[in-house]
C-alpha positions in Angstrom: -42.3 -29.2 -39.9 -45.1 -27.0 -40.6 -48.9 -26.3 -39.1 -52.0 -25.4 -40.6 -52.8 -23.3 -38.5 -57.1 -21.3 -38.8 -57.0 -18.5 -35.8 -60.8 -18.2 -36.5 -61.2 -21.7 -35.1 -61.1 -23.5 -32.5 -58.0 -25.7 -31.6 -54.4 -25.8 -30.4 -50.5 -26.9 -32.2 -48.6 -29.7 -31.4 -45.3 -29.7 -31.8 -42.8 -32.8 -31.2 -39.2 -34.1 -32.3 -38.5 -37.4 -33.3 -35.1 -39.2 -34.9 -35.1 -41.6 -37.5 -33.4 -43.1 -40.3 -29.7 -41.9 -40.1 -30.3 -39.6 -37.5 -32.4 -37.3 -39.6 -34.4 -34.5 -38.1 -38.0 -34.5 -37.3 -40.3 -32.1 -35.6 -43.9 -31.1 -34.7 -46.6 -32.2 -37.3 -48.3 -30.7 -39.8 -51.7 -30.8 -37.3 -54.8 -28.8 -38.6 -56.4 -26.9 -36.1 -60.1 -28.4 -34.9 -63.1 -26.9 -36.1 -65.2 -25.3 -33.1 -68.3 -27.9 -33.0 -70.5 -24.6 -33.1 -68.9 -22.7 -35.6 -69.8 -23.8 -39.2 -66.8 -24.1 -41.8 -66.5 -22.0 -44.9 -67.6 -25.2 -46.7 -70.7 -25.5 -45.1 -71.3 -21.7 -45.6 -70.3 -21.7 -49.4 -71.0 -24.9 -51.2 -69.6 -27.9 -52.3 -65.7 -28.1 -53.0 -65.2 -28.9 -56.8 -62.7 -30.0 -58.9 -61.4 -28.4 -61.9 -60.5 -24.8 -62.0 -57.0 -22.6 -61.5 -56.0 -21.3 -58.4 -53.5 -18.0 -58.3 -50.7 -18.3 -56.5 -49.1 -14.5 -55.3 -45.8 -14.0 -54.1 -42.8 -11.3 -53.7 -40.5 -12.3 -55.8 -39.8 -14.6 -59.0 -37.7 -17.9 -59.4 -34.7 -17.6 -60.6 -34.1 -21.2 -62.4 -36.3 -23.7 -62.8 -33.0 -26.5 -62.4 -33.4 -27.7 -59.1 -29.6 -28.0 -59.6 -28.8 -24.3 -60.0 -30.3 -22.3 -57.7 -30.7 -22.0 -53.5 -33.8 -20.1 -53.3 -37.0 -20.4 -51.5 -39.1 -18.8 -54.2 -37.3 -21.5 -56.6 -37.5 -24.7 -55.0 -41.1 -23.6 -53.9 -41.6 -23.8 -57.7 -39.8 -26.7 -58.7 -40.9 -29.2 -55.7 -44.1 -28.8 -57.8 -42.5 -30.0 -60.7 -40.4 -32.7 -59.5 -40.5 -35.3 -57.1 -37.9 -36.8 -54.6 -37.1 -40.4 -53.8 -37.9 -40.0 -50.3 -40.8 -37.8 -48.9 -41.2 -36.1 -45.4 -44.1 -37.2 -43.6 -46.6 -34.9 -41.2 -44.7 -35.4 -38.5 -41.2 -35.0 -40.6 -40.3 -38.4 -41.2 -38.7 -39.4 -43.2 -40.7 -42.0 -45.7 -40.6 -44.1 -49.4 -41.9 -41.6 -51.7 -40.4 -42.6 -55.7 -38.4 -45.2 -54.0 -40.4 -47.9 -52.1 -37.8 -49.4 -49.9 -34.0 -48.6 -49.2 -31.1 -50.2 -47.2 -27.7 -48.5 -45.2 -24.5 -50.8 -45.3 -23.7 -51.7 -41.9 -20.8 -49.2 -42.5 -22.3 -46.5 -43.8 -20.8 -46.9 -47.2 -23.6 -47.8 -49.2 -27.3 -46.7 -50.1 -29.7 -48.7 -52.1 -33.1 -47.8 -53.2 -36.0 -49.5 -54.9 -38.2 -47.8 -56.8 -42.3 -48.6 -57.2 -42.8 -49.2 -60.8 -45.2 -47.3 -63.1 -44.1 -43.5 -62.5 -43.7 -41.8 -65.8 -41.9 -38.9 -66.7 -43.8 -35.6 -67.8 -42.7 -36.3 -71.6 -43.9 -40.2 -71.6 -40.6 -41.9 -70.8 -40.6 -44.3 -67.9 -38.6 -42.9 -64.7 -36.5 -45.7 -63.7 -32.8 -46.3 -62.2 -31.0 -44.8 -64.9 -32.7 -41.5 -64.4 -31.9 -41.2 -60.4 -28.0 -42.0 -61.6 -28.6 -39.4 -64.4 -29.6 -36.9 -61.4 -26.9 -38.0 -59.0 -24.1 -37.8 -61.7 -25.3 -34.1 -62.9 -25.1 -33.3 -59.6 -21.6 -34.3 -58.4 -20.0 -33.4 -61.7 -16.8 -31.6 -61.3 -17.2 -29.3 -64.5 -20.8 -28.4 -63.6 -21.2 -29.4 -60.2 -24.9 -28.4 -58.4 -24.9 -25.3 -56.6 -25.9 -28.0 -53.4 -23.0 -30.9 -54.5 -22.1 -30.8 -50.9 -25.2 -31.8 -49.6 -25.1 -35.0 -52.2 -21.9 -35.8 -49.9 -18.7 -37.9 -50.8 -20.4 -40.1 -53.3 -17.6 -42.1 -55.5 -20.3 -44.1 -57.3 -24.0 -44.6 -58.6 -25.1 -47.8 -60.3 -28.2 -48.6 -61.8 -28.6 -52.3 -60.3 -31.6 -53.2 -62.6 -34.6 -50.7 -64.1 -35.6 -50.2 -60.2 -32.8 -50.4 -58.4 -30.0 -48.3 -57.7 -26.8 -48.2 -55.7 -24.7 -45.1 -54.2 -21.3 -45.8 -52.9 -19.6 -43.1 -50.9 -15.9 -42.3 -49.8 -16.9 -42.3 -45.9 -20.4 -42.8 -44.3 -22.1 -39.6 -44.7 -25.1 -39.3 -41.8 -27.3 -36.8 -43.5 -28.0 -38.4 -47.0 -31.2 -40.1 -46.5 -32.8 -37.2 -45.0 -31.2 -35.3 -48.2 -33.4 -37.5 -50.6 -36.2 -36.4 -49.4 -35.7 -32.5 -49.6 -36.1 -30.5 -53.2 -32.7 -30.0 -53.8 -32.8 -34.0 -54.8 -35.2 -33.5 -56.7 -35.2 -36.5 -59.3 -34.7 -35.6 -63.2 -35.8 -37.5 -65.9 -32.5 -38.3 -68.3 -34.6 -37.2 -71.0 -33.6 -33.6 -69.9 -30.4 -34.3 -71.5 -31.9 -33.5 -74.9 -33.5 -29.8 -74.0 -29.7 -28.3 -73.5 -30.1 -24.8 -72.4 -33.9 -24.2 -72.1 -33.6 -27.2 -69.4 -34.8 -24.7 -66.3 -35.2 -22.0 -68.1 -38.4 -22.7 -70.9 -38.0 -26.1 -70.3 -38.7 -28.8 -67.6 -38.9 -32.5 -67.2 -39.7 -34.4 -64.0 -42.4 -37.1 -62.6 -43.9 -34.2 -60.3 -47.7 -33.2 -59.6 -47.2 -30.3 -62.3 -45.9 -29.7 -65.6 -44.7 -26.6 -66.6 -46.7 -24.5 -69.8 -44.7 -21.2 -69.4 -43.1 -18.9 -67.8 -42.8 -15.0 -68.1 -39.8 -13.8 -65.6 -40.8 -11.3 -63.3 -44.6 -11.9 -64.0 -45.9 -15.2 -64.0 -45.1 -19.5 -64.0 -48.6 -21.4 -65.7 -47.9 -24.8 -64.5 -50.6 -27.8 -65.5 -51.6 -30.9 -63.6 -49.7 -34.4 -64.4 -52.7 -36.6 -65.4 -50.4 -39.6 -64.5 -49.1 -38.1 -61.0 -48.9 -40.8 -58.4 -48.3 -39.7 -55.1 -46.5 -42.3 -52.9 -44.9 -40.2 -49.9 -46.1 -36.7 -49.9 -48.3 -35.6 -46.9 -51.5 -35.2 -48.7 -54.7 -37.3 -49.2 -54.9 -37.5 -52.8 -53.3 -40.3 -54.1 -53.5 -39.4 -58.0 -53.5 -35.6 -60.3 -54.3 -32.6 -58.5 -57.8 -31.5 -58.6 -57.1 -28.4 -60.1 -56.2 -28.1 -63.7 -53.5 -25.2 -63.9 -52.1 -23.6 -61.0 -50.4 -20.1 -61.6 -47.4 -18.6 -59.4 -47.4 -14.5 -60.0 -44.5 -12.3 -59.2 -46.3 -9.3 -56.8 -44.1 -7.5 -55.0 -45.8 -5.6 -52.8 -47.7 -7.2 -50.0 -50.8 -4.8 -50.2 -51.3 -5.1 -53.6 -51.3 -9.1 -52.7 -54.0 -8.6 -50.3 -55.7 -6.3 -52.4 -55.6 -9.2 -55.2 -57.1 -11.9 -52.2 -59.8 -9.3 -51.8 -61.0 -8.8 -54.9 -60.6 -12.5 -56.1 -57.8 -12.1 -58.2 -55.5 -14.1 -56.7 -57.0 -17.3 -54.4 -53.4 -17.6 -52.2 -50.8 -15.3 -51.2 -47.4 -15.3 -49.2 -46.6 -13.0 -46.8 -49.5 -10.8 -46.2 -48.9 -7.9 -44.8 -48.3 -8.3 -41.0 -50.1 -4.8 -39.9 -53.1 -6.6 -41.4 -53.2 -9.8 -39.6 -55.7 -8.7 -37.5 -58.2 -7.3 -40.1 -57.7 -10.8 -41.6 -58.6 -13.2 -39.0 -61.6 -11.0 -38.7 -62.8 -11.2 -42.4 -64.5 -14.5 -43.1 -63.8 -14.4 -46.4 -60.2 -15.1 -46.0 -58.0 -18.1 -44.2 -54.8 -17.3 -42.5 -51.8 -20.3 -42.4 -49.2 -20.0 -40.0 -46.3 -22.2 -41.0 -44.0 -23.3 -38.1 -41.3 -25.4 -37.7 -39.9 -24.7 -41.3 -36.3 -25.2 -40.8 -35.5 -21.6 -41.5 -33.5 -19.7 -38.7 -32.0 -16.1 -38.8 -29.0 -15.2 -37.4 -26.2 -12.6 -37.1 -22.4 -13.5 -38.8 -19.8 -11.1 -38.8 -16.5 -10.0 -40.9 -14.0 -11.5 -39.2 -10.9 -11.0 -42.3 -10.3 -7.4 -40.1 -10.8 -5.7 -36.9 -13.2 -5.6 -34.8 -15.0 -8.5 -35.0 -11.4 -10.6 -35.5 -11.8 -10.9 -31.5 -14.3 -12.3 -29.7 -14.8 -9.9 -27.7 -16.8 -7.7 -30.4 -19.3 -10.5 -31.3 -19.8 -11.1 -27.8 -20.1 -7.3 -27.3 -23.0 -7.1 -29.9 -24.5 -10.3 -28.7 -24.6 -9.0 -25.3 -26.3 -5.7 -26.5 -29.0 -7.1 -28.3 -33.0 -7.8 -27.1 -34.4 -10.0 -29.8 -37.2 -11.0 -27.5 -37.9 -6.9 -27.4 -37.2 -6.7 -30.8 -39.8 -9.9 -32.3 -42.6 -8.2 -29.8 -42.0 -4.9 -31.7 -42.3 -6.1 -35.0 -43.7 -9.5 -35.2 -46.0 -10.1 -32.0 -46.4 -13.7 -31.7 -46.1 -14.4 -35.7 -42.2 -15.4 -34.8 -40.5 -17.3 -32.3 -36.8 -16.4 -30.5 -34.5 -18.9 -31.4 -31.4 -19.9 -29.6 -30.1 -22.4 -31.7 -27.6 -22.1 -34.9 -30.1 -24.9 -35.9 -33.8 -24.2 -36.4 -36.4 -25.8 -34.3 -37.6 -28.9 -36.0 -34.2 -30.0 -36.9 -31.8 -32.7 -35.0 -30.0 -30.7 -32.1 -32.4 -27.7 -32.0 -32.9 -27.9 -27.6 -33.7 -24.3 -26.5 -32.3 -25.3 -23.4 -29.0 -26.5 -24.4 -28.5 -23.6 -26.5 -29.2 -20.8 -24.1 -26.3 -22.6 -21.7 -23.9 -21.8 -24.3 -25.3 -18.4 -26.1 -25.6 -14.8 -24.6 -28.6 -13.1 -23.1 -29.0 -9.7 -22.8 -26.6 -7.7 -20.9 -25.7 -4.1 -22.3 -23.6 -3.7 -19.3 -21.4 -6.5 -20.3 -21.4 -5.3 -23.4 -20.2 -1.8 -22.5 -17.3 -3.6 -20.7 -16.2 -5.5 -23.8 -16.0 -1.9 -25.5 -14.2 -0.5 -23.3 -11.6 -3.6 -23.2 -11.1 -3.0 -27.2 -10.9 1.0 -26.5 -14.0 1.9 -27.8 -16.1 4.7 -25.9 -17.7 7.2 -25.9 -15.3 9.7 -27.8 -14.3 6.6 -30.0 -17.6 4.8 -30.7 -17.4 1.5 -32.4 -18.9 2.2 -36.2 -19.9 -0.6 -38.4 -22.1 -1.7 -41.2 -25.0 -4.0 -40.9 -26.3 -5.7 -43.7 -30.0 -7.4 -44.1 -32.0 -8.5 -47.4 -35.7 -6.8 -48.4 -38.9 -8.2 -47.7 -40.7 -9.8 -44.2 -40.1 -6.8 -42.5 -36.7 -7.3 -41.7 -35.4 -3.5 -42.1 -38.0 -3.0 -39.3 -35.6 -5.8 -37.0 -32.2 -4.3 -38.1 -33.5 -0.8 -37.4 -34.6 -2.1 -33.4 -31.1 -3.9 -33.5 -29.9 -0.5 -34.9 -31.2 1.2 -31.5 -30.3 -1.0 -29.0 -26.6 -1.4 -30.4 -26.3 2.9 -30.0 -27.5 2.5 -26.4 -23.7 0.1 -25.9 -21.9 2.6 -27.7 -22.0 0.7 -31.4 -22.7 3.0 -34.3 -24.6 0.9 -37.2 -25.4 2.0 -40.7 -27.9 0.2 -42.0 -27.4 -1.3 -45.9 -30.6 -4.1 -47.3 -30.1 -5.3 -50.2 -31.8 -8.7 -52.9 -30.7 -11.5 -51.2 -28.6 -12.7 -54.2 -26.7 -8.9 -53.9 -26.1 -9.9 -50.0 -24.7 -13.6 -50.7 -22.4 -11.9 -53.1 -21.5 -9.1 -50.6 -20.8 -11.3 -47.5 -18.5 -13.1 -49.5 -16.7 -10.3 -50.7 -16.5 -8.7 -47.2 -15.0 -12.0 -45.6 -12.5 -12.1 -48.4 -11.6 -8.3 -47.8 -9.1 -7.0 -45.4 -9.5 -3.4 -45.2 -12.3 -1.0 -44.8 -15.6 -0.7 -42.2 -16.1 -3.8 -40.8 -19.6 -5.3 -41.1 -22.3 -7.8 -39.8 -25.0 -8.9 -41.2 -28.6 -10.5 -40.4 -28.7 -13.8 -42.9 -31.2 -16.3 -43.2 -30.9 -20.2 -44.2 -33.3 -22.7 -44.0 -32.6 -26.4 -43.8 -34.1 -29.7 -43.0 -31.1 -31.2 -41.4 -28.0 -29.8 -39.1 -25.6 -30.2 -41.7 -26.6 -26.4 -42.7 -23.6 -26.0 -40.3 -21.3 -27.9 -42.4 -22.5 -25.9 -45.4 -22.6 -22.6 -43.5 -18.9 -23.0 -41.7 -16.6 -25.8 -42.5 -14.2 -24.4 -44.6 -13.8 -22.5 -47.2 -17.7 -21.7 -46.2 -20.6 -21.0 -48.1 -19.5 -17.0 -47.5 -15.8 -17.5 -46.4 -16.6 -16.7 -43.3 -15.3 -17.9 -39.9 -13.0 -20.7 -40.4 -10.4 -22.7 -37.8 -9.2 -26.6 -37.8 -11.2 -27.5 -34.3 -14.5 -26.2 -35.6 -13.8 -28.2 -39.0 -12.9 -31.2 -37.3 -16.0 -30.7 -35.0 -18.5 -30.5 -38.2 -16.7 -33.7 -40.0 -17.8 -35.5 -37.1 -21.4 -34.2 -37.4 -21.1 -35.7 -41.0 -19.8 -39.1 -40.8 -21.3 -40.2 -37.7 -24.2 -42.4 -38.1 -25.6 -43.4 -34.9 -28.4 -41.5 -34.1 -27.0 -40.5 -30.8 -23.7 -40.3 -31.4 -24.6 -37.5 -34.4 -26.4 -35.7 -31.8 -23.8 -35.3 -29.3 -21.5 -34.4 -32.2 -24.3 -31.8 -33.4 -24.5 -30.4 -30.3 -20.5 -30.0 -29.9 -20.8 -28.0 -32.9 -23.7 -25.4 -32.3 -21.4 -25.2 -28.5 -18.8 -24.2 -30.1 -20.5 -21.7 -32.8 -22.5 -20.3 -29.6 -19.6 -19.8 -27.3 -17.3 -17.9 -29.8 -19.8 -15.6 -30.9 -19.9 -17.2 -34.6 -23.5 -17.8 -35.4 -25.8 -15.4 -32.9 -29.2 -16.7 -33.5 -32.4 -14.1 -33.5 -35.5 -15.8 -34.4 -37.3 -18.4 -36.6 -39.3 -18.5 -38.8 -37.4 -16.2 -41.2 -40.0 -15.9 -44.3 -42.2 -17.1 -46.1 -44.0 -18.5 -43.1 -47.1 -16.7 -43.6 -49.9 -17.5 -46.1 -53.7 -16.4 -46.6 -56.3 -18.2 -49.3 -59.4 -16.9 -49.6 -62.6 -19.0 -48.1 -63.3 -20.3 -51.5 -60.1 -22.7 -51.4 -60.7 -25.6 -49.7 -57.6 -28.6 -49.1 -54.8 -26.1 -49.4 -51.9 -27.8 -47.3 -48.6 -26.7 -46.0 -46.3 -29.6 -46.0 -43.1 -30.4 -43.8 -40.3 -27.3 -43.9 -42.7 -24.8 -45.2 -44.0 -26.4 -48.6 -46.9 -25.4 -49.8 -48.8 -28.4 -51.7 -52.2 -27.8 -53.9 -52.9 -31.5 -54.7 -55.7 -31.9 -52.5 -57.1 -28.2 -53.4 -60.7 -28.3 -54.8 -63.0 -24.6 -55.3 -66.0 -23.8 -53.2 -68.2 -23.3 -55.3 
């Protein structure tokens, strides 16, 4: 869940946790800080918000696909979340609510889920949205010949039936506790079945959904232009506007350098940016022409993982030595200050199972002396230091974080060579390292974002997202997290899996949120909202004249 946080205005951040539906994760509400009664707002000072116009949103990178079944990147889903809609939605408290589907039921045995759609929903091409579109979307996602890259998140579906025009039923091989929550996630975005006629153009130069924005054009590496969907009806997104966006146009630009993005904001060429330079945050807070938004409870988590296909990290003591040698709190303070929180769980804040006290009991605290003892047991010392490669991906001050960790590790006798690369290259590299049994060993600082503890199954259940750590015992624990429907029992299963991952130093949590969590707008932008799990929403925006 995200917060709209206005540091220049008086207010407070509120956080909470709720469990609803099929044991889905809830989290702190998207609370907007209240205005100090003695302080004028930007609207009072500058004028009245009006409808129409265009807004430019600049980010460090571009989407790689606008097909929600062909990508897993944040840069992509934050765009296609504007183009498509989902059967269900997360409300401002992170709870699953109705959206395209006005109601849903799950059978007592957990093997069937039935959705009844709202009437009168229209696809971007003018065709009606009905149960056949839902069936098309799901069957396309689990097609064995060309499955979605997130096909595992759809669960063990055996059949999808369009019962009538507005009713669709999913049947499962076994109960799947994460399915209802997944129906509110952008990766379950509903695609109108007329997309089939677009062939290879779909997701590249053409799209067809029911979301608040329509694709006009995509110039790769430069900009994506969207226009408002005049037929849009909002049934569940956490915004006030029930109809089409107030703006006419949304332009999403790629500007890699954070200083350049900020400069564009200050000159008025850009209206909203993601990831301003962290070193400029105090100046932004002091600038009355700008507004700063910090998204918290984003479902994002950054952690260390290890290559265990070869020594030394196939031995738990080497993994433990790294976990004891690092001081994430000190590193966070040096690199991020107060905009990042220490994370001790394997699931992010706001996700079912995130209990900092529980996770601290089973994880590792900073203890360099214990790290040296473990290294001694393994035969490493001043004359024979452990030398490894530490990898991460570019941006978000992550390079600075690994440099701090490099220094901390050196103090116990672990020499690290740092490699940074783009996230796509890193994903491939981590998998390659895990499937290689020779060469210098590696570990990496990785980040994932998910709304449900099912992320643990995707990361660590055999064969795993990157062919990493796998054991039959861990597989069994993770299977239980998926097939358990009762909320309390599922929470217990998640904690069992987390305990295993933490105690075996498989997944060493570092901090959360991980990326794209700070936004800055000009004071002319009124109504910008960061929805649950770091979802920017533009439907309520009006420009102050």
